N, C-alpha and C positions, 0 to 999 in steps of 0.2 A: 297617682299618689298611693303609697303603700297602705295596706289595710290588713287586719288579722285574717289569716287564711282559714281559721276555724274557731268557732266560739262555743262555749258551753254556757248556758244561762242558768241563773239561780232565780227561781220564782220569787217575786216581790212579796208574796203573801205567806211565805214560810215563817214559822215562829223564829224570833231572833236567835235563839240558841241553836236551832237546827241549821239556820243559814250560816252561822259561824262555823259549825262543824263541817258543812259542805265546803265552804271557802278554805278552811284549814286543810281539808283533804287534798284539794287542788294545790294549795301553796306548798304542802309538804311532800308531794308526790316525787319519788325518786325515779328518774329515767335510768334505764340500763345503759351501759357503754355501747351496746349494739343499736340503740335508738339513733336513727339518722339525725345528725346535727349535734348529738350529745358531746362529742369530743371538742367541738368548737364552742360549747356553752350556749348553743342556739335552741336546745330542746327544753322548753319550760312552759309553764302556764303563767300567764300574766293577766292582771286585771285590765279590762278595757271598758271604754265608755261607748255605748251604742251611739250616743249623740255626737261624740267627737271622732272616735276611731272608725266609724262606719259611715261618716258623712259622704265620702266620695262614692261609696257603693249605693247609698240612697239617691244621690244625684243621678247616677247612671240609670238606676231603676226608674226614677221619675221621668227622665228623658225618653227612655225606651217605651214607657207606658204612654206618653204623649204621641209617640210615633204611631201607635195603634189607633189613637183617636181619629187620625186623619185618613182612615181607610177610604 
């Protein structure tokens, strides 16, 4: 299953106005034409859900962690 290759987190305890400023900075970031994938419209920041979008990664991590339990 596909998952985001890289994420930037916004701390949950930031004041709401600061959080909005951080989110706006990511949303409004302009990639240069030299950015890999920019010509195809694939270079962007997108909001993701740790619970939904990283579920597959967490399952893999959980499975690998249990493999170590059986040493």
